[in-house]
C-alpha positions as CSV (number, residue, x, y, z in Angstrom):
1,M,15.1,20.0,-31.8
2,T,12.0,17.9,-31.2
3,K,8.5,19.4,-31.1
4,E,6.2,18.0,-28.6
5,K,2.7,17.2,-29.8
6,K,0.1,18.8,-27.5
7,P,-2.5,16.2,-26.4
8,D,-6.1,16.7,-27.6
9,K,-8.1,18.3,-24.7
10,D,-10.6,15.5,-25.1
11,E,-8.0,12.7,-25.0
12,K,-7.7,10.7,-21.8
13,P,-4.3,10.4,-20.1
14,Q,-2.2,7.4,-21.3
15,K,-2.7,5.6,-17.9
16,E,-6.4,5.7,-18.2
17,R,-6.3,4.4,-21.8
18,F,-4.0,1.6,-20.8
19,I,-6.2,0.5,-17.9
20,E,-9.4,0.6,-20.1
21,T,-7.7,-1.5,-22.8
22,A,-6.4,-4.0,-20.2
23,Q,-9.9,-4.3,-18.8
24,E,-11.4,-4.8,-22.2
25,M,-8.9,-7.6,-22.9
26,G,-9.6,-9.2,-19.5
27,A,-6.0,-8.8,-18.5
28,F,-6.9,-8.8,-14.8
29,D,-9.8,-9.6,-12.5
30,N,-8.6,-7.8,-9.3
31,K,-8.2,-4.1,-9.7
32,D,-6.1,-3.7,-6.5
33,A,-3.6,-6.4,-7.7
34,F,-3.4,-4.7,-11.1
35,E,-2.8,-1.3,-9.6
36,R,0.0,-2.7,-7.4
37,A,1.7,-4.3,-10.4
38,F,1.2,-1.2,-12.6
39,K,2.9,1.0,-10.0
40,K,5.9,-1.4,-10.0
41,I,6.3,-1.0,-13.7
42,V,5.4,2.6,-14.4
43,P,7.0,5.3,-12.3
44,E,4.6,8.0,-10.8
45,S,4.6,11.3,-12.7
46,P,6.2,14.1,-10.8
47,K,3.8,16.6,-9.3
48,T,4.0,20.1,-10.7
């Protein structure tokens, strides 16, 4: 049985952290192109 760690209420979602890190590293210059590529790689979270 695996216990899930609850995220810190002040912690940003993983997607936001990933995008911020990519921006800091200069991984992309065009936000729209990045978003399209990101959506191809990472499936959208199911809506609850």
